N, C-alpha and C positions, 0 to 999 in steps of 0.2 A: 706933362706927366705921360709917361709911356705906359701903355696897357700891355704888359708882358704876356698875359694869357691870351689877349686878343691877337697880338702879333704872332704868338705861337700857333693859334688857330689858323691865321692867315698863311703862315709858312706851310702848315700841313695841307691846307686847301690847295695852295699853289703847287706843292710837291705832287699831290694826287692828280691834279689837273694835267700835270706834265708827265704822268705815268712813271713816276719814280718811287721806288721804295725808300725807306729811311736808309737802308744799307747803300743803295745806289747814290743817293744824295751825299751821304757821308763820304763815300769814295771820291766823288768829284771835288769835295772840299778838303780831302785828306784829314778827315776827322773820324771819330767813332760813331757808330749808330746811336750809342747812348747820348752823345752830345746833341744829335738831332732830336732825339726823344725829349731831352730836357727842354730844348727850345720850344717844341710843340706843346709841351705841358705848361709853358710859361714859367719854368723854374730855372731857366738859363737864358742867355741872350747872345746872339752871334757877335763876333768882333766886327769892327768897322770894315775890315777887309772882306769878311764873309757877307756882310750886309750888301756891299758893292757887288760881290760875285753873285749873290742870290738875285739881286735886282736885274743883273744882266742875264742870268740863266733863265729866270722866269719872265723876262721882258716886261718888267713893271718898274715904275719909278721907285726910288728909295722912299719917297714920301708915301707912296701907296703901299709898299711892302711893310712899312712901319706904322701904317694907319694914321699918318700925320696930316695928309690932305684929304679931308672928308667931303670936299666939294663934289667929288665924283660918286659918292656913296648915297644910295637911296636910304630912306628911313629903315626899311626892312634889312638892308645890308648893314646899317649901323648897329642894329640890335643883333644881327647874326655875327658880325666880325668882332665886336667888343664883348668882353666879359661883363656879366651883370655887376660885378664888383666895381669895375671901371665906370659903368654908367651911373650906378648909385653914387659913387664918389664924385662924379661930375655934377650930379644933382645937389649933393651936400655942399659942394664948392660953388654952386650957382653958376656953373659953366656949361649947362646943357644947351643944345642947339636945336631943339625940337619942341613941339607943343606937348608939354608934360601931361596935361590933363587928358588929351586925346589918346595918349599912349600909356596911360596908367595901367591898363589891363594887360600890357605886355609883361608885367611883373607877376610873380606868383603871389599867393596870399600872404606869406610871411614877409616878403619884400614890400608889399603894399602897406601892411601894418607898420613896418619900420618907416616907410616914407610918410605915412600919416603922422606918426609921432614926430618925425623931423619937421613937418610943416607946423604942427602945434608948437613945437619948441623954437620955431622961426629959424631953423637951420637951412630950410629951403625957403627961398624968398621969391617975391614977385609972382605969387600965385593968385589968380582971381578966385577968392574963397567961395563966392556964391556959385560960380561955374563949377568949381571943384566939388562942392557939396552936392550939387545937382547931379553929378556924374558918378558918384560912388554908391556902392550897395548899402542896404539897410544895416547889415552887420558893421560895415565900415563907418557908417554915420554914428552908430551906437558907440563904437570905439572912439571916434573923433570927439563926440560930445562928452564921454567919460573923461578923456584926457583934458579937455577944456575945463570941465568942472573941477578936476583935481588941481589944475593950474590956478584956477580962481580961488580955491580954498587956501592954497599956499600963499597967495597974495594977501589974503585977509589976515593970516597969522602974523 
């Protein structure tokens, strides 16, 4: 699964690091500035030819440009490069590559409550529940317990 928003952020970061405006990058690719803007917002995607050109222009591998090879990425960079939607989606698909519990507070409050609900619904698996409960706030524990109680009431019916 490609993270279009994350790839767009990466292209923007690389463009800025190379001291290029959207207009200048567009000119090099024979495109409009609007096309570059769409990529950077994650609402469009460069053609294969443009991916190859961007890779050469920015002197990065295609895998790094498209965030496909994350072996080079630190955990901080993983959260910086990828959109929260991509990260949450990878959690829901049980494809996350980091210690979820230790990084739970990288998410905002609404995202954490969504993740708690997903854990209770068993959409996120392989979580050490005791360790998880020990590491969440009191409000989150109250929410977690309320969801568990509601789930148990549904089973009884």
